[in-house]
C-alpha positions as CSV (number, residue, x, y, z in Angstrom):
1,M,0.0,0.0,0.0
2,T,2.9,2.3,1.0
3,E,4.7,1.6,-2.3
4,R,1.5,2.3,-4.3
5,R,1.1,5.6,-2.5
6,K,4.7,6.5,-3.2
7,L,4.3,5.6,-6.8
8,H,1.2,7.9,-7.1
9,Q,3.1,10.7,-5.3
10,S,6.0,10.3,-7.7
11,W,3.8,10.4,-10.7
12,A,2.0,13.5,-9.5
13,T,5.3,15.2,-8.8
14,F,6.7,14.3,-12.2
15,S,3.5,15.4,-14.0
16,Y,3.5,18.7,-12.1
17,K,7.2,19.3,-12.7
18,Y,6.9,18.4,-16.4
19,T,4.0,20.9,-16.8
20,I,5.9,23.7,-15.0
21,D,9.0,23.1,-17.1
22,A,6.9,23.1,-20.3
23,E,5.4,26.4,-19.3
24,I,8.8,27.9,-18.6
25,H,10.1,26.8,-22.0
26,I,7.1,28.1,-23.8
27,K,7.5,31.5,-22.1
28,R,11.2,31.6,-23.0
29,F,10.4,30.8,-26.6
30,Q,7.8,33.5,-26.7
31,E,10.1,36.0,-25.1
32,R,12.7,35.3,-27.8
33,N,9.9,35.6,-30.4
34,D,10.7,32.2,-31.7
35,F,7.0,31.5,-32.2
36,S,6.0,35.0,-33.0
37,L,5.5,34.4,-36.7
38,I,3.5,31.2,-36.1
39,I,1.3,32.9,-33.4
40,H,0.8,35.9,-35.7
41,L,-0.2,33.6,-38.6
42,I,-2.7,31.8,-36.4
43,E,-4.2,35.0,-35.1
44,T,-4.4,36.5,-38.6
45,V,-6.3,33.4,-40.0
46,Y,-8.5,33.4,-36.9
47,S,-9.4,37.0,-37.4
48,F,-10.1,36.4,-41.1
49,L,-12.4,33.5,-40.4
50,W,-14.2,34.6,-37.2
51,G,-13.7,38.4,-37.1
52,D,-16.1,40.9,-38.6
53,L,-15.3,41.5,-42.3
54,F,-17.7,44.4,-42.3
55,T,-20.6,45.8,-40.2
56,I,-24.1,46.7,-41.1
57,P,-25.2,49.9,-39.2
58,L,-28.7,49.8,-37.6
59,K,-30.5,52.3,-35.4
60,N,-28.7,52.4,-32.1
61,S,-26.8,49.2,-33.1
62,S,-24.9,47.4,-35.8
63,I,-24.5,43.8,-37.0
64,G,-21.0,42.4,-37.5
65,I,-20.7,40.0,-40.4
66,S,-17.9,37.4,-40.3
67,L,-16.8,35.0,-43.1
68,M,-18.3,32.1,-41.2
69,L,-21.6,33.9,-41.1
70,L,-21.4,34.5,-44.8
71,L,-20.7,30.8,-45.4
72,L,-23.2,29.2,-43.1
73,I,-26.3,31.3,-43.0
74,P,-26.8,31.6,-46.8
75,A,-26.0,27.9,-47.2
76,G,-28.6,27.1,-44.5
77,I,-31.2,29.3,-46.2
78,Y,-30.4,27.9,-49.6
79,F,-30.6,24.2,-48.6
80,T,-33.8,24.9,-46.5
81,I,-35.5,26.3,-49.6
82,R,-34.2,23.6,-51.9
83,T,-35.4,20.9,-49.6
84,H,-38.8,22.6,-49.3
85,L,-38.5,23.3,-45.5
86,L,-37.2,19.8,-44.7
87,P,-36.9,20.3,-40.9
88,I,-40.6,21.0,-40.6
89,R,-42.1,19.0,-43.5
90,L,-40.2,15.8,-42.8
91,F,-39.9,15.8,-39.0
92,P,-42.0,12.6,-38.7
93,D,-39.7,10.9,-41.2
94,M,-36.7,11.9,-39.0
95,L,-38.2,10.1,-36.1
96,R,-39.1,7.0,-38.2
97,A,-35.5,6.9,-39.6
98,L,-34.2,6.1,-36.1
99,S,-35.8,2.7,-36.2
100,E,-33.7,1.5,-39.1
101,K,-31.8,-1.7,-38.1
102,K,-28.2,-2.7,-38.8
103,E,-27.6,-6.0,-40.6
104,H,-24.2,-6.8,-39.1
105,P,-22.7,-6.4,-35.5
106,D,-19.7,-4.4,-36.9
107,N,-22.0,-1.9,-38.6
108,L,-23.6,1.1,-36.8
109,S,-27.2,1.9,-37.0
110,S,-28.6,5.4,-37.8
111,L,-29.5,5.8,-34.2
112,Q,-25.9,5.0,-33.0
113,T,-24.4,7.5,-35.4
114,L,-26.9,10.1,-34.1
115,I,-25.8,9.3,-30.6
116,I,-22.1,9.8,-31.6
117,S,-22.8,13.1,-33.4
118,T,-25.0,14.3,-30.5
119,A,-22.1,13.5,-28.1
120,T,-19.9,16.1,-29.9
121,R,-22.7,18.6,-30.5
122,V,-23.9,18.5,-27.0
123,G,-20.9,19.8,-25.2
124,M,-19.6,22.8,-23.4
125,G,-21.3,25.1,-25.9
126,N,-24.7,24.0,-24.6
127,L,-23.8,25.3,-21.2
128,V,-21.1,27.9,-21.3
129,G,-21.9,29.1,-24.9
130,V,-25.6,29.5,-24.2
131,V,-24.8,31.4,-21.0
132,A,-22.6,33.7,-23.0
133,A,-25.2,34.3,-25.7
134,V,-27.9,35.2,-23.2
135,S,-25.5,37.2,-21.1
136,L,-24.5,39.4,-24.1
137,G,-27.6,39.3,-26.2
138,G,-30.4,38.9,-23.7
139,A,-33.3,36.4,-23.8
140,G,-33.9,37.2,-27.5
141,A,-30.7,35.4,-28.5
142,V,-32.6,32.2,-27.7
143,F,-35.1,32.9,-30.5
144,W,-32.3,33.3,-33.1
145,M,-30.6,30.1,-31.9
146,W,-33.9,28.3,-32.8
147,V,-34.0,29.9,-36.2
148,T,-30.3,29.0,-36.8
149,A,-31.1,25.4,-35.8
150,L,-34.0,25.2,-38.3
151,I,-31.9,26.3,-41.3
152,G,-28.8,24.4,-40.1
153,S,-30.8,21.2,-40.0
154,S,-31.1,21.3,-43.8
155,T,-27.3,21.8,-44.2
156,A,-26.7,18.9,-41.9
157,F,-29.0,16.8,-44.0
158,V,-27.2,17.5,-47.2
159,E,-23.7,16.8,-45.9
160,A,-24.8,13.6,-44.1
161,V,-26.5,12.2,-47.3
162,L,-23.2,12.8,-49.2
163,A,-21.1,11.2,-46.5
164,Q,-23.4,8.1,-46.5
165,K,-23.4,7.9,-50.3
166,Y,-19.6,8.0,-50.6
167,K,-18.7,5.9,-47.5
168,E,-16.1,3.2,-47.8
169,P,-15.5,-0.1,-45.9
170,D,-13.4,0.3,-42.8
171,P,-10.9,-2.5,-42.6
172,L,-9.6,-1.5,-39.1
173,Y,-12.7,-0.9,-37.0
174,G,-15.2,-2.8,-39.2
175,G,-18.3,-1.3,-40.9
176,Y,-17.8,1.9,-42.8
177,H,-16.0,5.2,-42.6
178,G,-16.1,8.4,-44.7
179,G,-17.0,12.1,-44.4
180,P,-16.2,15.3,-46.3
181,A,-12.7,14.3,-47.1
182,Y,-14.1,11.3,-49.1
183,Y,-16.9,13.1,-50.9
184,I,-14.6,16.0,-51.7
185,H,-12.1,13.6,-53.1
186,H,-14.8,12.0,-55.3
187,F,-15.9,15.5,-56.5
188,V,-12.3,16.4,-57.5
189,E,-11.8,13.1,-59.4
190,E,-15.1,13.6,-61.2
191,K,-14.2,17.2,-62.2
192,T,-10.6,16.5,-63.3
193,G,-11.5,13.2,-64.9
194,R,-8.6,11.2,-63.4
195,K,-8.1,9.0,-60.4
196,T,-5.8,10.2,-57.6
197,S,-4.8,8.8,-54.2
198,H,-5.3,12.2,-52.6
199,S,-6.7,15.5,-53.5
200,L,-5.4,18.8,-52.2
201,I,-8.7,20.2,-50.9
202,A,-9.7,16.9,-49.2
203,C,-6.3,16.8,-47.5
204,L,-6.7,20.3,-46.3
205,F,-10.1,19.5,-44.9
206,A,-8.7,16.4,-43.1
207,I,-5.7,18.3,-41.7
208,S,-8.0,21.1,-40.5
209,G,-10.2,18.6,-38.7
210,L,-7.3,17.0,-36.9
211,I,-5.9,20.4,-35.9
212,C,-9.4,21.5,-34.7
213,W,-9.9,18.4,-32.5
214,C,-6.5,18.8,-30.9
215,G,-7.4,22.3,-29.9
216,I,-10.8,21.3,-28.6
217,S,-9.1,18.7,-26.4
218,Q,-7.4,21.4,-24.5
219,V,-10.6,23.5,-24.2
220,I,-12.4,20.4,-22.8
221,S,-9.8,19.5,-20.1
222,N,-9.3,23.2,-19.0
223,S,-13.1,23.7,-18.6
224,V,-13.6,20.5,-16.6
225,S,-10.6,21.0,-14.3
226,S,-11.7,24.6,-13.7
227,A,-15.3,23.6,-13.0
228,F,-14.2,20.9,-10.5
229,E,-11.8,23.2,-8.8
230,N,-14.6,25.7,-8.2
231,A,-17.2,23.2,-7.2
232,F,-15.2,20.7,-5.2
233,Q,-11.8,22.4,-4.6
234,I,-10.1,19.5,-6.5
235,P,-6.7,20.5,-7.8
236,P,-6.6,20.7,-11.6
237,L,-3.7,18.2,-11.8
238,V,-5.8,15.5,-10.1
239,T,-8.9,16.2,-12.3
240,T,-6.8,16.2,-15.4
241,I,-4.9,12.9,-14.6
242,I,-8.2,11.2,-13.9
243,L,-9.8,12.6,-17.1
244,V,-6.8,11.5,-19.2
245,I,-6.8,8.0,-17.8
246,L,-10.5,7.5,-18.3
247,S,-10.2,8.8,-21.8
248,A,-7.2,6.6,-22.6
249,V,-9.0,3.5,-21.4
250,I,-11.9,4.2,-23.8
251,V,-10.2,5.5,-26.9
252,L,-7.3,3.1,-27.0
253,Q,-9.7,0.2,-27.3
254,R,-11.0,-0.9,-30.7
255,N,-14.7,-0.5,-30.3
256,A,-15.2,0.9,-26.7
257,T,-16.1,4.4,-28.0
258,V,-19.5,3.5,-29.5
259,K,-20.4,1.2,-26.6
260,L,-19.7,3.9,-24.0
261,L,-21.5,6.7,-26.0
262,D,-24.6,4.4,-26.4
263,I,-24.9,4.5,-22.6
264,L,-23.5,7.9,-21.7
265,V,-25.2,10.2,-24.2
266,P,-28.9,9.2,-23.4
267,I,-28.2,9.4,-19.7
268,M,-26.5,12.8,-19.7
269,A,-28.8,14.5,-22.2
270,G,-31.9,12.8,-20.7
271,G,-30.9,13.7,-17.1
272,F,-30.3,17.3,-18.1
273,F,-33.7,17.4,-19.8
274,V,-35.5,15.9,-16.9
275,I,-33.9,18.3,-14.4
276,T,-35.0,21.2,-16.6
277,L,-38.5,19.9,-16.8
278,F,-38.6,19.7,-13.0
279,I,-37.4,23.3,-12.8
280,I,-40.0,24.4,-15.4
281,A,-42.7,22.5,-13.4
282,R,-41.8,24.4,-10.2
283,N,-41.9,27.7,-12.1
284,L,-44.8,27.0,-14.4
285,T,-46.5,30.4,-13.7
286,L,-43.4,32.2,-14.9
287,L,-43.2,30.4,-18.2
288,P,-45.5,32.8,-20.2
289,S,-43.3,35.8,-19.1
290,V,-40.1,33.9,-20.1
291,F,-41.5,33.3,-23.6
292,S,-42.7,36.9,-23.7
293,R,-39.1,38.1,-23.0
294,I,-37.6,35.8,-25.7
295,F,-39.9,37.0,-28.4
296,S,-40.0,40.7,-27.5
297,E,-36.2,40.9,-27.1
298,A,-35.6,38.9,-30.3
299,F,-36.5,41.9,-32.4
300,G,-35.1,44.5,-30.1
301,L,-38.5,45.6,-28.8
302,R,-37.1,45.3,-25.3
303,Q,-33.4,45.9,-25.0
304,A,-31.7,43.6,-22.5
305,V,-28.3,45.1,-23.0
306,S,-26.8,48.0,-24.8
307,G,-26.2,47.2,-28.4
308,G,-29.8,46.5,-29.1
309,F,-31.0,44.3,-32.0
310,G,-27.6,43.7,-33.5
311,A,-26.2,42.1,-30.2
312,V,-29.3,40.0,-29.8
313,L,-29.3,38.7,-33.3
314,M,-25.6,38.0,-33.6
315,N,-25.1,36.3,-30.3
316,G,-28.0,34.0,-30.9
317,V,-26.9,33.2,-34.5
318,K,-23.3,32.7,-33.6
319,R,-24.1,30.4,-30.6
320,G,-26.5,28.4,-32.8
321,L,-23.8,27.9,-35.4
322,F,-21.1,27.0,-32.9
323,S,-23.3,24.6,-31.1
324,N,-24.9,22.5,-33.8
325,E,-21.8,22.3,-36.1
326,A,-24.0,22.1,-39.2
327,G,-21.8,22.8,-42.2
328,S,-18.5,22.3,-40.5
329,G,-18.2,18.7,-41.8
330,S,-17.8,17.1,-38.3
331,A,-21.0,15.1,-38.0
332,P,-20.8,13.6,-41.5
333,C,-17.8,11.6,-40.2
334,A,-20.3,9.8,-38.0
335,A,-23.0,9.7,-40.6
336,A,-20.8,7.8,-43.0
337,A,-20.4,5.0,-40.4
338,A,-24.1,4.1,-40.5
339,H,-25.3,1.0,-42.3
340,S,-28.3,2.3,-44.3
341,N,-30.0,1.2,-47.4
342,D,-31.0,4.8,-48.1
343,P,-28.6,7.7,-47.5
344,V,-31.6,10.0,-47.1
345,R,-32.6,8.2,-43.8
346,T,-29.1,8.9,-42.5
347,G,-29.4,12.5,-43.5
348,L,-32.7,12.8,-41.7
349,T,-31.2,11.4,-38.5
350,Q,-28.4,14.0,-38.6
351,A,-30.9,16.8,-39.4
352,L,-32.7,15.7,-36.2
353,G,-29.5,15.9,-34.3
354,V,-29.2,19.6,-35.0
355,L,-32.7,20.2,-33.6
356,I,-32.0,18.1,-30.5
357,D,-28.8,20.0,-29.8
358,T,-30.1,23.5,-30.2
359,I,-33.8,23.5,-29.8
360,V,-33.9,21.0,-26.9
361,V,-30.5,21.0,-25.0
362,C,-29.5,24.7,-25.5
363,S,-33.1,25.7,-24.7
364,C,-32.8,23.8,-21.4
365,T,-29.8,25.9,-20.4
366,A,-31.6,29.1,-21.4
367,M,-34.7,28.1,-19.4
368,I,-32.7,27.4,-16.3
369,M,-31.3,31.0,-16.5
370,L,-34.4,32.8,-17.6
371,L,-36.6,31.2,-14.9
372,A,-34.3,32.6,-12.2
373,P,-35.2,36.2,-10.9
374,E,-33.6,38.9,-13.0
375,D,-32.4,40.8,-10.0
376,L,-30.6,37.7,-8.8
377,T,-28.6,37.2,-12.1
378,A,-28.2,40.9,-13.1
379,G,-24.6,41.7,-13.9
380,L,-23.5,38.1,-13.8
381,T,-21.9,36.4,-16.8
382,G,-20.5,33.0,-17.7
383,M,-20.7,30.1,-15.3
384,D,-21.3,32.4,-12.4
385,L,-24.7,33.2,-14.0
386,L,-25.6,29.6,-14.6
387,Q,-24.4,28.4,-11.2
388,T,-26.3,31.2,-9.4
389,A,-29.5,30.2,-11.3
390,M,-29.1,26.6,-10.4
391,H,-28.4,27.4,-6.8
392,H,-31.7,29.4,-6.8
393,H,-33.6,26.4,-8.3
394,L,-32.0,23.5,-6.5
395,G,-29.7,24.9,-3.8
396,A,-26.1,23.7,-3.4
397,I,-26.9,20.4,-5.2
398,G,-27.6,22.5,-8.3
399,V,-24.1,23.8,-8.4
400,I,-22.7,20.3,-8.1
401,F,-25.1,19.1,-10.8
402,I,-23.9,21.7,-13.3
403,A,-20.2,20.8,-12.6
404,L,-20.9,17.1,-13.2
405,T,-23.0,17.9,-16.3
406,L,-20.2,20.0,-17.7
407,A,-17.8,17.1,-17.1
408,L,-20.0,14.5,-18.8
409,F,-20.8,16.8,-21.7
410,S,-17.1,17.5,-22.2
411,F,-16.0,13.9,-21.8
412,S,-18.5,12.7,-24.4
413,T,-17.3,15.4,-26.7
414,F,-13.7,14.3,-26.5
415,I,-14.6,10.6,-27.1
416,G,-16.8,11.7,-30.0
417,I,-14.2,13.8,-31.8
418,L,-11.7,11.0,-31.7
419,F,-14.3,8.9,-33.5
420,Y,-14.5,11.6,-36.1
421,A,-10.8,11.6,-36.4
422,R,-10.7,8.0,-37.5
423,S,-11.8,8.7,-41.1
424,N,-9.6,11.8,-41.5
425,V,-6.5,9.9,-40.3
426,S,-7.3,7.0,-42.6
427,Y,-7.7,9.3,-45.6
428,L,-4.4,11.0,-45.0
429,F,-2.2,8.1,-43.9
430,G,-4.1,5.0,-45.0
431,N,-5.7,2.3,-42.9
432,R,-2.9,1.7,-40.4
433,W,-3.2,1.2,-36.7
434,C,0.0,3.0,-36.0
435,F,-1.3,6.3,-37.3
436,Q,-4.7,5.9,-35.6
437,T,-2.9,5.3,-32.3
438,A,-0.5,8.1,-32.8
439,Y,-3.2,10.7,-33.2
440,K,-5.1,9.4,-30.1
441,V,-1.9,9.7,-28.1
442,L,-1.4,13.2,-29.4
443,A,-5.0,14.1,-28.4
444,L,-4.5,12.7,-24.9
445,I,-1.3,14.8,-24.5
446,M,-3.2,17.9,-25.5
447,L,-6.0,16.9,-23.1
448,F,-3.4,16.7,-20.3
449,I,-1.7,20.0,-21.1
450,G,-5.0,21.8,-21.4
451,G,-6.2,20.7,-18.0
452,L,-3.3,22.5,-16.3
453,Q,-2.9,25.6,-18.3
454,K,-4.9,27.7,-20.8
455,Y,-2.9,28.4,-23.9
456,T,-4.9,30.9,-25.8
457,V,-3.1,30.4,-29.1
458,V,-3.9,26.7,-29.0
459,W,-7.6,27.5,-28.4
460,D,-7.5,29.9,-31.3
461,L,-6.0,27.1,-33.4
462,G,-9.0,24.9,-32.6
463,D,-11.3,27.7,-33.9
464,V,-9.1,28.1,-36.9
465,G,-9.4,24.4,-37.6
466,I,-13.2,24.3,-37.5
467,G,-13.3,27.5,-39.5
468,L,-11.2,26.0,-42.3
469,M,-13.2,22.8,-42.2
470,T,-16.3,24.8,-42.8
471,L,-14.7,26.7,-45.6
472,F,-13.6,23.7,-47.5
473,N,-16.8,21.8,-46.8
474,I,-19.3,24.5,-47.8
475,V,-17.5,25.3,-51.0
476,I,-18.1,21.7,-52.1
477,L,-21.6,21.3,-50.7
478,Y,-23.1,23.8,-53.1
479,P,-22.2,21.9,-56.4
480,M,-22.6,18.5,-54.8
481,S,-26.0,19.3,-53.2
482,K,-27.8,18.3,-56.4
483,E,-26.9,14.7,-55.7
484,A,-28.4,14.9,-52.2
485,L,-31.5,16.7,-53.5
486,E,-32.0,14.0,-56.2
487,L,-31.8,11.3,-53.6
488,L,-34.4,13.2,-51.5
489,K,-36.6,13.4,-54.5
490,N,-36.4,9.7,-55.1
491,Y,-37.1,9.0,-51.4
492,E,-40.3,11.0,-51.5
493,A,-41.4,9.5,-54.8
494,N,-40.9,6.0,-53.4
495,K,-42.8,7.0,-50.2
496,K,-45.7,8.2,-52.4
497,T,-45.7,5.0,-54.4
498,V,-45.8,2.9,-51.2
499,R,-48.6,5.0,-49.8
500,H,-50.7,4.7,-53.0
501,G,-50.1,1.0,-53.0
502,N,-51.3,0.6,-49.5
503,D,-54.4,2.7,-50.3
504,A,-55.1,0.5,-53.3
505,E,-54.9,-2.6,-51.2
506,K,-57.4,-1.2,-48.8
């Protein structure tokens, strides 16, 4: 027992010393400007992707327009129109698509791929991000999150259909793999008229994804370690080591990821939903006033903060885009793994995933905050606001619940993004275990470092990665969307044929 304790103490001392030494070296490099060029490049690309390219002046306000906004919002509107309001019109079909069965144990069902994509969509953004959106944009930001989810759902449908159509057998994990890198590759081959082992834009997408997910790994561990330090006074080093060990046990096994997420995601999302319903039930008389705030502030009729309509609109839209990931090309990596006889069914399940993430889970967070007295939460931002609201609703246990929820959401996100990484690693380096394992180890290292120290440049690198993914993906989605739309047309034609046949039999 004594020897084991000494071993644990030695490991903790080594880990701490290693981290401190790394920080010292990084600071020395930065002081000598050895990384100044790289940091400047990252910040420049970040500003180009996420910063305001221009602003639209309004009365008492303005709307900042970023490149991401220019890419995602028009795409969402375009695909929503082309699919004839798919999220509303085919919502029953989305639910029915979940019942599709897999034919082989190595294959994944549409429901399982929805769970995987939900694991990554439902993350810190559903807590911290929604808090930020409401803090800065008022209750009206929630309305614009809903709007963004509705149009983003159509984008998610298109990219998931294409991922399913161009999936390939996965010789390592069994079943299938694919995603934007694969359908981009097909598009390039078709346009150039020649076969290639790799295409430049597909490689750029895959590299961007791997960069993004490494950055997100740091964000995850830093958020979890900070939350546990505040809620339970647990040192970040202890939390980080436990998080890394648990993650390693899961991701370094062949098929443990899907099995864990099948259990974890329904429990964490369902538990959060049930707690929210309980809070709503206790404050049922306040619900009409909450919805009144949401709709009145959505159009700037009641200003929650200075900045007016522009702040309300943009905070809601940006949070919706960040949270549901529609158009970024992440979720299609899961969609491709589904065994489905019709790509449209897979597309419908992923479209449903966007609605679950934003309209259900994000709304839960918003309701928790908005049902708390305004004078209690006035002036608060971030997790302080959410924890104060939960303390009001449930007492001290509410603060603990939020910390645990954040940990579960973050942990599932990390597990999910490493599932996404499989297909990108395979596209770049071939179907080899050594490269799959190497990337997992790299992600675990980033997870460890992030839990102990926040490196802003690495976080920016994560945002740069997802921004570049979106850029490469959206550019290809427009010309390839006709294939997804044609499959949707055939799906609806077959549905009509079956319905008419059933009517004739009757």
